[in-house]
N, C-alpha and C positions, 0 to 999 in steps of 0.2 A: 114301449114295455119290452124288457128283455125276455127272450125265451128261457124258460126254466131249464136247469141242468137235470136231465133225468136218465142219461146214459153214462156209463163208466167202463173204461178199459183197464183190464188187469193183465199186464205183461208177465207171464209165467212159463216162458219158454226156456228159461235158463236150465243148465244142467246141475247147479247146486253142488259144484265140485268141492267146495270148501267143507262140505258135510259127508263127503265119501268116508267109509263105504256105505253109510246108511242110504244115501241117494242113488245107489246103484239100482235100487228096486222101489224106493219110495219117493215121490216127488217132494222136493223141499217144502213146497207150499202147504203139504198136509202133514209135515212134522208137528208134533203135538207141543203146545205151549199150555202147561197144566193139563187140561182135558179137552182142549179144543185146537184143531189145526190152525196154522197161521193164517190161512186164507179166510177162515171164518171171521176172524177179528176184522179183516178188511171188509168182508161182506156185510157184517153187522153195522160197521161204521158208515158204509155206503147207503144201507137202507135208512138209517137214521137221518141221513142227509137228503132223503128224497129220491134216491136213485131207484129207477124202475127197471132198467135194462142193463144186463151185466154181460159184458164181452170179454172173454178170456182168449188171449193170444197164447197158444200152447205149441208144443212140438212133440215129436215121437217120444213115447214112454210116459205120457201124462194120463193114461187111461184111468188110473186110481183117482186122479183129481175130478175127472168128469163123473165117475161113479159115486164120489162123495156126495154130490149134490142131488143125486137121483133118489127116488123113493126106495125103501127096502121093506116090501110087503111082508116077507117072513119074519123079520125082526120086530116089526110093528105089531104083527099079530101075536107073537110070543109075549111082548111086553103088555098088551091088553089082556091076554089070557092070565098073566100073573098079577095083574092089578098094579103094574108099575107105571102109574100115570105120569109121575114126575119125569121119569126117564123118556117116556113116550113124547111128552111136551118138548123136552130138550131135543130129542131126535127130529121132531117135526120142524124145528127151527132151522134145521140144516137142509130141508128140502126146498127146491126152487120150482115155482110154477112153470107149466109148460109154456115155452115161448119167451120166458123172462131172461133165459140165459143162452148165450151163443158161443161157439167155440171156433176159432180161426187158427189155421196152422201157419206159423212162421217156419219156412223150410230151411232157411239159412240164418245163422246167428250174426246179423249184421248191425246189432246195436239196438238201443232202447227206442231211438227214433224210428227205425225200420219196424219194429214190433208194433208201435202205435199206428204207423201207416198202414200196416196190414188190415187193420179194422176200419179203414176209411169209408167203405161202402156201407157199413152198418151205422156209421155216424151221420153221413150226408151232410147237410148244411146247418148243423145245430152245435151249440156249445157243449162240451163234454168234460168229463173228469178222467183222470188217470190216477190209478192208485197202484203202488208197489207193495205188495203184501210182506216183503222183507222188513219195511218200516212199520213197527207196531207202536202205536201212540196211545198212551194212557191219559185221558183227558175227561173232565167233568162233562163238557160238551164236545162231542166228536170232532176231530180236527176238520174233516171234510165239511161238516156242517158249518163250522166257524168260517170256513173259506167261502162257501157258497153264499152265506149271509153277506160277507164283505164284498163278494163279486156282484151282488145284486145292486150294490151301491156304486161300484167302479167300472164294471164291464171290462173289456179287454181280456188280457190273459192274467192268471194269478198262479203263482207257485208258493208252496209252503217253504218257510225259511227259518233257519235258527243259527245263532252264533256258534262257530266252532273255534278251536284253538288255531292260531295262524299256521302252525306246522302241519295241520290236517287239511288245509284247503285243497291239496293236490288229490284228494279223494272224492271231491264234490264238484258240482257246478257252483259257481260263486257269482253273486250279484254285484254289478256295478251301480252303486246307489246314486240316484238323481236327487231325491228328496225323501227325507225320513219323516214320516208322519205318525211314528209310534207303531201301532200294530201294523199298519200298511206302509210299505215304502214303494215309491216309484223308481224305476230303473233306467239306466242308460243302455245297459247290455248285460249279457251273461257270458262268463268265461268257463269252459269245461276243464276241470282238473288242472288249474294253474299251479306253478311252483309257487312256494310261500312268498318269495320276493316279487313275484309278478301279480299276485292276487289283488283285485281292485278293492276288496273288503274281506271281512271273515264271516259274512253273511251267507251261508251255504243253502243251496236247494236240497230239500229232502222229498220223499216219495209220495207227494200229493200235488196235483195240478188241476186247475179249472181253465180249460183252454177254448179259444175260438176255433171254428173250423178252418180259418186261413192258415193255421199251423200245419194242417194236413196238406194243404196246397203247397206250402213251403217244402214239406217233406217229399213232395213229388219229384223234386230236383235231384233227390238222392246224393247231396253232397256229403262227402266223407269229412269227419272232424277228428277229434282227439281219439288216438288208438286206432285210426283208420275205420271207425265206425260212424254210423249215421246217427248223430247226437240229437236227441230231442231239445236239449237246451239250445243248440244253434238255430233250430227251426223257430223256437219261441223268440229268440233274440232278433231273428230276421223280421219279425212282425213290427218291431219298433221302427225300423226304417220306412215301413209301410203305413205308418201312422196308426197302428193298433197298439195301444199302451200295454206295458207289462208291469205288474206289481208283485212285490214279495210280501207275504203275509206271516208275521210272527205269531205262530199259534200258541195258544195256552195249552200246556200239557208236557208229558215227558215222552221222549221218542227213544226207542230201542232198536238198535240195528241188528235184526235178527237174521241178517245175511252173514254174520259172523258168529263163531262159536261163543266168544265172550259175551257179545250182545244178547245172544239167544239165552244163555244161562242167566244173565242179569234180569232179563225179561221174566224168565220162569220163576225166579225168587220174588221179584217185585209183584207179579200177578198173583202168585201163591200167597203172599203175605196179605194181599188185598182181600182174600177170601176167608170170611169168618170161620168156616169149618176147618181150614188148614193152618191158620195163623198161629195158634197156640203151640202146636206140636213142632211146626217148622221153626218158630222163634226159640223154642227150648233146644232144638238140635243145633241151631246156629250158634247160640250162646255157648253150648258145650263145646263145639269144635274150636270156637274162637279162644275159649279158655285153655284147652288143651294145646293149642298153637302157641299161645303166649307162654304157657309153662315150659314148652319145649325150647323157647329161644334163649 
């Protein structure tokens, strides 16, 4: 019987330079998508997938992120006093129980693989998930839950995957597909950010992983990969040579790259339109500005 996946690593040490000047004082992960910070979407997805322990790999200047998950007694007291029970319930969903959340510092920006390696002592010899809050996925069944259910059948390592335009493969880790079984593909290897002409497929890895502890042992070697960084995809691919299989999982849902301004704006519109109390006003506005734009052409 396989060990259950109950721990997740959230690498959030990046500086968020694409969102300057906002990220000069606000960690990118708590920038608001409608009325919840990016990281809350990841936390909610992890909880629904059965994650019990949340490990954040942070860096200097992320204090606001840590405060976000703490209790706020004064605010909660004010909401109770004013009878705002709905808001109180919403606020309490952001609180994390003592001991459920841990923070590890990544002192040098040496890559995603290094960030994951920083949490190795809290993972031990258990399978674990890695979630990148920049990738927000709208799905009927949360993406990580889909993956963990598939992982319970396959074991090994599993990465979330989606088809991308061939000219965009240089922005992703790309799978070298061994066998395509529909939702699940087995892979021969993974290539980090290949040129379009060198890409083994257009099936790209995005920010959800379910990994065996052997990946952490591979990361101990501190091998530099693309961009001179320690790449997580390289450590996962190394497992194949060590007879631990790697699978890609085509998740059902829509992924938004909230690490880019365009992706963040697209996600804002999509998630707002999904909210009944916002949909009508927003659609009316979008229709109006579309008509004005067409008239001006």
